[in-house]
N, C-alpha and C positions, 0 to 999 in steps of 0.2 A: 284841215277841213277850215275855210275863212267864216268872217262872220257872216258874209251873205248865204252861206251853204248851209249855217246853222238857224239864218232867219227865215230861209224857206223851210228848212225841216220845222221850224216851232209852229210854221203857219197852219201846217198839215194836221188835218183834224183827222183822229183815229176813232174807229168804231167797230163794235162787233155785233153780229146777229147769228140767225141761224135759220134753216130748212127745218120746219118743226113738224114734225109727223108723227098723227096718231092712227095707229092700227086698229081697224076692225075687220069687217068683210071687205071693204076696201082702204087702202092707205089715205087720210085725210091729210091734207098741208093747211098751215094756220096762216093766215093774212090779218092783218088788223090796221083799222080806221083809225087816223089820227086826229084830235080834236080840233086844233089849229086850222087845218085846212081839208077836212073830210078824205084826204087822199088815202087809197089803200096800198099799203107797203108791206115787205117782208118784215117780222119783229127784229129790230135792231137799233143802237144807239150809242151814244158817245162813250167813248172809255173814259172813268175817271183818272186823274195824276196817277203813273207809276203801277195802274191797273193790268195785270196781264191780259192780253184779248181772248182768249178763251174764258177768262174768269167773268171778263165785261160782258162778253156775248152771253153766256149764261144769265148772268143778273140782269140783262136787259130783255130777254126772252121772259123769263118768269115774270117781271113787272107788265109787260105790253102781253102777255097770254093769260097771266094768272094761273098757268099749270107748271110745276114742278117739271124738270126736263133731265134727262140722262145726255151728256153731248157725246158723241160719237167721231167720226172723223172729220177734217177737214175738208170742204167742198170748193173754196177757191174765195176770190175777192173782186170785188167793184169800186173802180175810181173814178171820182165825177167830182165837178165843180161845185161848191156852195157857200154863197155868200163871197165870190172871189178869191176861195180858199180851195185848196185840193184836198178832198175827201177821199180815206181808203176804208171800207168796211170788209172785215172779213166774217166769213159765214162757215158754219160748222154744221153737221147733221144733226139733229137734236131727237130723240125719243121722247113725246109728251107722254106724261101719266093720264089714264084716261078722265078722272075728273079735275076740274080746277083747285087748288088748295088755297089760292089768293084772289083779293080782290085787284081789279086793273087799276093801273096806274090812273092819273086825271088825264095824262096826255094821249090815254088811247080811248074811244068813243065806242069800239066795239071789235071784238073778234070772230073770225069764222072759220069753219073749217073744212074744205073745200076738196073736191078730186083734183090732180093734178093739174089738168086740162082748165078747169074753173078757176084756180088758183092763177095760173098762168093771165087768163083772160081779165082777171077782177083787178090784177096789180095798176096803178095807175102810171109808173114809171117805164118807159120802152126799156131802158137799161135794165130794170130788175126782171120785165117780163123774159128778156134774151137770157139773164142769167138762170132765173128758174127753168125754163125750157131746157136749156145745156144741162144744168146738174140734176134737176127733177126726177129723173130715172132711177138713176143709181141714189137720191137721196130716199125714194119711197120703195126701192127694191127691198123685199123682206131677207134679212140677215140668216143662214144657217146657224145653227147653234154652235158654240164650240165643240160641244162633244164630237160633232162632225171631221172637226180638222184630226182628232184622234185617230179615226178609221184611217186615215194617210201615212200615220206612222208604218205600218206593215211596209208600206212601197218603200218609204225610207230606208227601211232596215235592210228590204232587198237590195236595194240601190247600193248602198253602204257596203252590203255584205260581197256583191260583183265588185265592186271597187278593190276592195282587200284581195277577192280571189286574183285579179289582175294584178294586183301588185305582188300578190305571191308568186303567181307566175313567172312575171318579171324576174324577180328574184332567182326564184329556182334556174330561169334560163339562162341568167347572168352566171349563176354559181355553176351551172353545167357546162357553161361555155368555157371559164376558167378551167374546170378539170379537164374539158376537152384540150385545151392549151396546153396544158400541165402533161398530160399523156403523150400528146404531140412530142412536146419537148424531150422527156423521157424516152421515146423512141427514138427520137434522132439522136437524144446522148448516148443510148444504149448504141446503136450502130455505129456511132462514132469511137464507142469505147471499144468495140469488138471487133 
């Protein structure tokens, strides 16, 4: 890579954030209001140097919502221009604890927990609205407990057993074909000899 390529890469701003969900009768999504311009955004922020995106996203979400979170799956990224530089924000689905654990950082003046549709309407930036509309249903979907996956194991065992039986039949049929060929050869040799 030439120096120009390094220069472009170093100008890219890397950030992380979350689609933060709190479950109750209806799942609610966090949106935060920035102090500097009163705009409503998804909780997100710049990564520290050498910080892993998933850890930076978790840190930013805790700072901006005041809630401890459990990070789940990666949902996607958005890219846009900020002060003449390219900015890439990676988002994860995050499960928030019911009650806040920390004070909000000074950069955030408010946090609201809204239904998915209300959260999309509340966001100030069209790109974030589109992103949340696109991944929101997946983010708020209730996940089946891991124990439910164990119930599928018998099906896997049945498939494995069927596969083993088919392989066994193939082996038997190959052995049977070899035996038939030997019998034919023996009969032919017997006729030649007698």
